[in-house]
N, C-alpha and C positions, 0 to 999 in steps of 0.2 A: 527704639528704632533698630530694626534688624538690617543686616547687610549681607549681600551675597558675596561669598569669597571669590577673590580674583584667581584662585587656583584653578587648575584644569577641572572642568565639571566631570562628575561621575555619570557616564551615560551607559545604560544597559540597552542592548540591541537584540532583537529577535534573530533566531537562526534563519538562514535563507530557506524559503519554501518556493518551489518552482511548480509549474503546471504545464500540461499539454493535453491535446485531444487526438485520439487515434483516427486517422482518415478511414472512412467507410465503417465506422464503429457500429452503426445500426445492424448491418448485415453480419458482420463478424460476431457481434454479441449474440445475435439470434442463433448462430451456429454453435457458439460456445455453450450457450444456455441449453439448447436442445441436447448436445452431447453430454453436458454435466448431468442433466436429469435422467439420462439413459444409463448412468453409471450405477453400479451396485457397491455396497459397503466394501466388498473384497477388492474392488478396483483401486482403492486408495492404498498407496504403498506404506503410508504412515498417517496417524492421527495424533495430534498433541493438544495440550492445554485444555483439559476437561474442566469447564466451569459452567454452572447454571444448567446442567443437564445436556451439554453438547460439547463436542470437540471444536475449539475455535479454529484450529489449523488442520486442513485436509490436504495431504500431499499426493501428487499424482505424477506419473511419468509424462513429460512434455509431449511425447509422441501420441499419447492416448487421445488427446484432443488437438488435432493438427492446427486449428486456428489459434491456439495458445501461442504458437510460435510467432504469429503475426503481432500479437500484443507484446510479447516479451522482446522480440527483435526491435520493435519500435521503442520500447522502454530503454533498451540498451543504447539505441542511437541517441535518445534524449540524454541519457546519462553521459555519453561521450561529450555532448555539448555543454552540459551543466558542469561537468568535472574538468573540462578542457583536457580530455584523456587521449586525444589523437587516435591512432589506429592500434594501440596496444590491445591485446585480447582481454575481454571482460567475461565474466560468468554471472549468471543470475540464479539464485535460489528462489523458488516461489511456492505458494500454497493458496488454496482457496479458503475463503471465509464465507460460509453460508449462514446468515444471521436471520433467524425466523422471528415472528412477532413476539414482542416482549423480551427479546434477547439483546444483550449489549456485549461489548468486548472490553476486557479489563485493561487498566493502564499497563503499558509495557514499552520496551525499546527493542530495536533489532540489532543490538550490539553483538557483533561477532569479531573474530580475530582481525579480519582485514576488510570488512564491509566499508564501502565508501558512500553509498546512497541507498535509501529505502524509498518505497513508494507503494501505491495501490492503484489498481485499474478497476473501474467500476463496470460490471457487466449488466446487472439488473438492479435498478434503484427505485423502488416504489416511493412515492411521496411520503415523507414522515418516517423514513426508515433509519434515521440516525446520522448525525454529522460525525466526521472525524474531528477530534479535538486534540490539537497539538499543544503541549504544555512546555513552555520555554521560560522557566523562572517566573518572573512577574507577569509575563504575557501569556494569554491564552488565545490561540488562533483556531477558529472554527471554519471548517470547509464543508459546505453542504454538497454532498456528492451528486453527480449527474452521470448517467450512463455514458461511457466513452471517454471520460477524462482520467488523467493521471495527476495526482499531487505527488511531488517528489520532496523528500526531506532527509536530513542527516539521520543515520541509524541510531545515533545517541539521543535523539529527541524523543522524550516520553510522549505517548499518545494513547488515546482510547477512542472507542466508538460508542456514541450515545445509543440509548434504547430504541429498538425498532418499534415504532408506534403504529406501523401500518399493519394490515391484515395479511401481508404477503412477505415472502422471503426476499432478502437482499443478497446478491451474490457479488463478491469482489475477489480480485486476484491480488494478493499482497506479494511483495518481492523485496529482496535485497540484492544489490549489485556490488561486486568487488572485482579485483584483478584476477584473471585466470591464472591458475598455478603455472609455474615455469615448467612443470613436468607434464602438463597436459598436451 
């Protein structure tokens, strides 16, 4: 006969994952998508993480697509609430991820020196274009993306994006948020 120890149980808990939806997302996403597809390769200030024949991260000046500010400002307001950050200044670094048919995103984290929160905003999400998979020890959390939503998670949480099994490109805006530098 086995017995359960009266000692304190060993509980493992998933990292907090939060979500929100951008108001007026349909119109904003249409403008972001049209502006994104009008860009040329030279318009990106930097491209990183070359895997599977594409750069996973495409960096762009925020002003290049004015509606990016609407999504990023909303993400920062959500971050304030999630982090209980008050009115102290925040900054967000962001990049596009344009994932075509048959493409996936490799497992990674967004750990930087002082990042507090990471997330993604979905601009265009064809059916079957891949879930974001958050890997938290023994727990795997799958989020099926929908255009206009934001999943937020700790930057230390490993994650990947499943294979895009649709015939269309999926476009998302990934970001990490941290405190603004004292010198800014």
